[in-house]
C-alpha positions in Angstrom: 87.7 90.1 65.7 87.5 88.3 69.1 89.7 85.4 67.9 92.4 88.0 66.9 92.2 89.8 70.3 92.5 86.4 72.3 95.4 85.5 70.0 97.1 88.8 70.7 96.4 88.4 74.5 98.0 85.0 74.4 101.0 86.4 72.5 101.3 89.1 75.4 101.1 86.5 78.1 103.8 84.2 76.4 106.2 87.3 76.1 105.7 88.0 79.7 106.3 84.6 80.8 109.3 84.3 78.4 110.8 87.6 79.2 113.6 86.4 81.8 114.8 84.0 79.4 115.0 86.6 76.6 116.9 88.9 78.8 119.4 86.3 79.7 120.1 85.5 75.9 121.1 89.3 75.7 118.3 90.3 73.5 117.9 94.0 74.0 121.7 94.5 74.5 122.9 93.8 71.1 125.6 95.8 69.1 123.6 98.0 66.9 121.1 99.0 69.6 121.2 102.7 70.1 121.5 103.9 74.0 121.8 107.6 74.8 122.2 108.4 78.4 122.2 111.8 79.9 121.7 113.2 83.4 118.1 112.8 83.7 117.4 111.2 80.4 117.6 107.7 78.8 116.8 107.1 75.2 117.0 103.3 74.1 116.3 102.2 70.4 116.6 98.5 70.0 117.3 98.4 66.2 119.3 95.3 66.0 117.1 93.6 68.5 114.0 94.4 66.5 115.7 92.9 63.3 116.4 89.8 65.2 113.0 89.2 66.5 111.5 90.1 63.2 113.6 87.6 61.5 112.8 85.0 64.1 109.2 85.5 63.8 109.4 85.4 59.9 111.2 82.1 60.0 108.6 80.7 62.5 105.7 81.6 60.4 107.3 80.2 57.3 107.8 76.9 59.1 104.3 76.8 60.3 102.9 77.6 56.7 104.9 74.7 55.5 103.5 72.4 57.9 99.9 73.6 57.6 100.1 73.5 53.8 99.1 77.0 53.2 
């Protein structure tokens, strides 16, 4: 359990460090992301961004599994 928590912590640190790069790439403002803005209200649902991130992680894990032989 402790290794999993450490890995999750490292992932959060990497996400924080890489966040400026991700925002420059336009992730989070893709077509298909839903933004509803009203006077004192803003709802943001990143549908397309979530799909892109999910695909990227899936490809990365598949490559890692191929190299590690699992």
